[in-house]
Each structure stands twice: as structure tokens, then as C-alpha cells.
Biotite code that builds the C-alpha atoms (Angstrom):
import biotite.structure as struc

atoms = struc.array([
    struc.Atom([197.039, 229.296, -150.471], chain_id="A", res_id=1, res_name="UNK", atom_name="CA", element="C"),
    struc.Atom([199.519, 230.376, -153.113], chain_id="A", res_id=2, res_name="UNK", atom_name="CA", element="C"),
    struc.Atom([199.594, 228.939, -156.623], chain_id="A", res_id=3, res_name="UNK", atom_name="CA", element="C"),
    struc.Atom([202.317, 226.423, -157.353], chain_id="A", res_id=4, res_name="UNK", atom_name="CA", element="C"),
    struc.Atom([204.628, 228.006, -159.936], chain_id="A", res_id=5, res_name="UNK", atom_name="CA", element="C"),
    struc.Atom([207.983, 226.236, -159.588], chain_id="A", res_id=6, res_name="UNK", atom_name="CA", element="C"),
    struc.Atom([208.342, 223.800, -162.548], chain_id="A", res_id=7, res_name="UNK", atom_name="CA", element="C"),
    struc.Atom([210.267, 221.263, -160.450], chain_id="A", res_id=8, res_name="UNK", atom_name="CA", element="C"),
    struc.Atom([207.542, 221.168, -157.779], chain_id="A", res_id=9, res_name="UNK", atom_name="CA", element="C"),
    struc.Atom([204.833, 220.941, -160.449], chain_id="A", res_id=10, res_name="UNK", atom_name="CA", element="C"),
    struc.Atom([206.599, 217.903, -161.933], chain_id="A", res_id=11, res_name="UNK", atom_name="CA", element="C"),
    struc.Atom([207.025, 216.402, -158.463], chain_id="A", res_id=12, res_name="UNK", atom_name="CA", element="C"),
    struc.Atom([203.312, 216.893, -157.781], chain_id="A", res_id=13, res_name="UNK", atom_name="CA", element="C"),
    struc.Atom([202.437, 215.165, -161.070], chain_id="A", res_id=14, res_name="UNK", atom_name="CA", element="C"),
    struc.Atom([204.796, 212.289, -160.267], chain_id="A", res_id=15, res_name="UNK", atom_name="CA", element="C"),
    struc.Atom([203.220, 211.904, -156.824], chain_id="A", res_id=16, res_name="UNK", atom_name="CA", element="C"),
    struc.Atom([199.724, 211.767, -158.361], chain_id="A", res_id=17, res_name="UNK", atom_name="CA", element="C"),
    struc.Atom([200.931, 209.089, -160.785], chain_id="A", res_id=18, res_name="UNK", atom_name="CA", element="C"),
    struc.Atom([202.566, 207.139, -157.941], chain_id="A", res_id=19, res_name="UNK", atom_name="CA", element="C"),
    struc.Atom([199.420, 207.387, -155.812], chain_id="A", res_id=20, res_name="UNK", atom_name="CA", element="C"),
    struc.Atom([197.251, 206.125, -158.678], chain_id="A", res_id=21, res_name="UNK", atom_name="CA", element="C"),
    struc.Atom([199.603, 203.247, -159.441], chain_id="A", res_id=22, res_name="UNK", atom_name="CA", element="C"),
    struc.Atom([199.731, 202.292, -155.753], chain_id="A", res_id=23, res_name="UNK", atom_name="CA", element="C"),
    struc.Atom([195.938, 202.305, -155.503], chain_id="A", res_id=24, res_name="UNK", atom_name="CA", element="C"),
    struc.Atom([195.586, 200.110, -158.601], chain_id="A", res_id=25, res_name="UNK", atom_name="CA", element="C"),
    struc.Atom([198.273, 197.729, -157.337], chain_id="A", res_id=26, res_name="UNK", atom_name="CA", element="C"),
    struc.Atom([196.578, 197.387, -153.942], chain_id="A", res_id=27, res_name="UNK", atom_name="CA", element="C"),
    struc.Atom([193.198, 196.721, -155.564], chain_id="A", res_id=28, res_name="UNK", atom_name="CA", element="C"),
    struc.Atom([194.708, 194.075, -157.839], chain_id="A", res_id=29, res_name="UNK", atom_name="CA", element="C"),
    struc.Atom([196.524, 192.436, -154.908], chain_id="A", res_id=30, res_name="UNK", atom_name="CA", element="C"),
    struc.Atom([193.225, 192.238, -153.038], chain_id="A", res_id=31, res_name="UNK", atom_name="CA", element="C"),
    struc.Atom([191.192, 190.991, -156.053], chain_id="A", res_id=32, res_name="UNK", atom_name="CA", element="C"),
    struc.Atom([193.613, 189.642, -158.703], chain_id="A", res_id=33, res_name="UNK", atom_name="CA", element="C"),
    struc.Atom([191.178, 188.880, -161.525], chain_id="A", res_id=34, res_name="UNK", atom_name="CA", element="C"),
    struc.Atom([191.055, 189.926, -165.152], chain_id="A", res_id=35, res_name="UNK", atom_name="CA", element="C"),
    struc.Atom([187.571, 191.331, -164.590], chain_id="A", res_id=36, res_name="UNK", atom_name="CA", element="C"),
    struc.Atom([188.784, 193.679, -161.834], chain_id="A", res_id=37, res_name="UNK", atom_name="CA", element="C"),
    struc.Atom([191.791, 194.721, -163.937], chain_id="A", res_id=38, res_name="UNK", atom_name="CA", element="C"),
    struc.Atom([189.567, 195.443, -166.939], chain_id="A", res_id=39, res_name="UNK", atom_name="CA", element="C"),
    struc.Atom([187.086, 197.417, -164.841], chain_id="A", res_id=40, res_name="UNK", atom_name="CA", element="C"),
    struc.Atom([189.936, 199.488, -163.371], chain_id="A", res_id=41, res_name="UNK", atom_name="CA", element="C"),
    struc.Atom([191.280, 200.246, -166.836], chain_id="A", res_id=42, res_name="UNK", atom_name="CA", element="C"),
    struc.Atom([187.830, 201.263, -168.079], chain_id="A", res_id=43, res_name="UNK", atom_name="CA", element="C"),
    struc.Atom([187.152, 203.428, -165.016], chain_id="A", res_id=44, res_name="UNK", atom_name="CA", element="C"),
    struc.Atom([190.512, 205.212, -165.225], chain_id="A", res_id=45, res_name="UNK", atom_name="CA", element="C"),
    struc.Atom([190.107, 205.818, -168.962], chain_id="A", res_id=46, res_name="UNK", atom_name="CA", element="C"),
    struc.Atom([186.529, 207.110, -168.519], chain_id="A", res_id=47, res_name="UNK", atom_name="CA", element="C"),
    struc.Atom([187.480, 209.503, -165.713], chain_id="A", res_id=48, res_name="UNK", atom_name="CA", element="C"),
    struc.Atom([190.401, 210.831, -167.761], chain_id="A", res_id=49, res_name="UNK", atom_name="CA", element="C"),
    struc.Atom([188.103, 211.427, -170.727], chain_id="A", res_id=50, res_name="UNK", atom_name="CA", element="C"),
    struc.Atom([185.540, 213.158, -168.467], chain_id="A", res_id=51, res_name="UNK", atom_name="CA", element="C"),
    struc.Atom([188.250, 215.433, -167.075], chain_id="A", res_id=52, res_name="UNK", atom_name="CA", element="C"),
    struc.Atom([189.360, 216.304, -170.622], chain_id="A", res_id=53, res_name="UNK", atom_name="CA", element="C"),
    struc.Atom([185.735, 216.930, -171.597], chain_id="A", res_id=54, res_name="UNK", atom_name="CA", element="C"),
    struc.Atom([185.103, 219.143, -168.562], chain_id="A", res_id=55, res_name="UNK", atom_name="CA", element="C"),
    struc.Atom([188.141, 221.356, -168.988], chain_id="A", res_id=56, res_name="UNK", atom_name="CA", element="C"),
    struc.Atom([189.150, 221.278, -172.642], chain_id="A", res_id=57, res_name="UNK", atom_name="CA", element="C"),
    struc.Atom([186.174, 220.400, -174.812], chain_id="A", res_id=58, res_name="UNK", atom_name="CA", element="C"),
    struc.Atom([183.673, 222.676, -173.076], chain_id="A", res_id=59, res_name="UNK", atom_name="CA", element="C"),
    struc.Atom([186.119, 225.576, -172.817], chain_id="A", res_id=60, res_name="UNK", atom_name="CA", element="C"),
    struc.Atom([187.435, 225.368, -176.384], chain_id="A", res_id=61, res_name="UNK", atom_name="CA", element="C"),
    struc.Atom([184.441, 224.152, -178.392], chain_id="A", res_id=62, res_name="UNK", atom_name="CA", element="C"),
    struc.Atom([181.260, 224.919, -176.438], chain_id="A", res_id=63, res_name="UNK", atom_name="CA", element="C"),
    struc.Atom([181.756, 228.104, -174.409], chain_id="A", res_id=64, res_name="UNK", atom_name="CA", element="C"),
    struc.Atom([185.046, 229.900, -175.006], chain_id="A", res_id=65, res_name="UNK", atom_name="CA", element="C"),
    struc.Atom([184.101, 232.723, -172.611], chain_id="A", res_id=66, res_name="UNK", atom_name="CA", element="C"),
    struc.Atom([183.901, 230.543, -169.514], chain_id="A", res_id=67, res_name="UNK", atom_name="CA", element="C"),
    struc.Atom([186.949, 229.440, -167.526], chain_id="A", res_id=68, res_name="UNK", atom_name="CA", element="C"),
    struc.Atom([186.645, 226.489, -165.180], chain_id="A", res_id=69, res_name="UNK", atom_name="CA", element="C"),
    struc.Atom([188.525, 226.448, -161.890], chain_id="A", res_id=70, res_name="UNK", atom_name="CA", element="C"),
    struc.Atom([187.695, 222.912, -160.813], chain_id="A", res_id=71, res_name="UNK", atom_name="CA", element="C"),
    struc.Atom([185.095, 220.193, -160.846], chain_id="A", res_id=72, res_name="UNK", atom_name="CA", element="C"),
    struc.Atom([182.790, 222.171, -158.536], chain_id="A", res_id=73, res_name="UNK", atom_name="CA", element="C"),
    struc.Atom([182.966, 225.077, -160.987], chain_id="A", res_id=74, res_name="UNK", atom_name="CA", element="C"),
    struc.Atom([182.110, 222.663, -163.802], chain_id="A", res_id=75, res_name="UNK", atom_name="CA", element="C"),
    struc.Atom([179.141, 221.290, -161.845], chain_id="A", res_id=76, res_name="UNK", atom_name="CA", element="C"),
    struc.Atom([177.848, 224.844, -161.320], chain_id="A", res_id=77, res_name="UNK", atom_name="CA", element="C"),
    struc.Atom([178.289, 225.490, -165.028], chain_id="A", res_id=78, res_name="UNK", atom_name="CA", element="C"),
    struc.Atom([176.297, 222.368, -165.919], chain_id="A", res_id=79, res_name="UNK", atom_name="CA", element="C"),
    struc.Atom([173.370, 223.303, -163.689], chain_id="A", res_id=80, res_name="UNK", atom_name="CA", element="C"),
    struc.Atom([173.365, 226.836, -165.046], chain_id="A", res_id=81, res_name="UNK", atom_name="CA", element="C"),
    struc.Atom([174.831, 228.891, -162.228], chain_id="A", res_id=82, res_name="UNK", atom_name="CA", element="C"),
    struc.Atom([177.537, 230.727, -164.159], chain_id="A", res_id=83, res_name="UNK", atom_name="CA", element="C"),
    struc.Atom([179.898, 232.729, -161.994], chain_id="A", res_id=84, res_name="UNK", atom_name="CA", element="C"),
    struc.Atom([181.707, 235.093, -164.332], chain_id="A", res_id=85, res_name="UNK", atom_name="CA", element="C"),
    struc.Atom([184.173, 235.987, -161.570], chain_id="A", res_id=86, res_name="UNK", atom_name="CA", element="C"),
    struc.Atom([185.905, 232.616, -161.873], chain_id="A", res_id=87, res_name="UNK", atom_name="CA", element="C"),
    struc.Atom([189.017, 232.832, -163.972], chain_id="A", res_id=88, res_name="UNK", atom_name="CA", element="C"),
    struc.Atom([191.740, 230.209, -164.065], chain_id="A", res_id=89, res_name="UNK", atom_name="CA", element="C"),
])
């Protein structure tokens, strides 16, 4: 599969991810419209965003500047110690 390089398609992909996330949250809140569910969704989304930032920015820039992550599976391999130096983003 080729890398996506067209800026318009990259923006469209980002917008579709945002739309998908908003739709999922809306459907969950329609099914269980409580403040507790809304708060738990907000906390979960925030925590996953922070984990993603940690996995790809913090580790790469502050812990190991020689390693480049290509995805969450690459990060998992990094955490358990199986460094694959052939992976470059």
C-alpha cells in the first residue's frame, strides 16, 4: 500500500476519523444518556490521546531519540525489548 501524501486527502482522512469518533460517542450517549457515562467517555478519550502522545512523541524525543516508531505494534515491541532497527517512519 502506498503512503498517503496528498494534503487534501490527509485532511479528509483526519476529518473522517473525527466524524467516526463523534458518531461513536453520540451513539453511546444515546444508548446510555447519563453524566457518569459521559464523564467516563471523556476520561477514556483523553487518556488514550495522552497515551498516543506518550508512545510517539515523548519516547522518541525524550527517551530514545534513535528509535522511530511505525505504529502501536512497533511501540509494544519496543516496550518488551525487541528493537527492530529496520523500522523507520
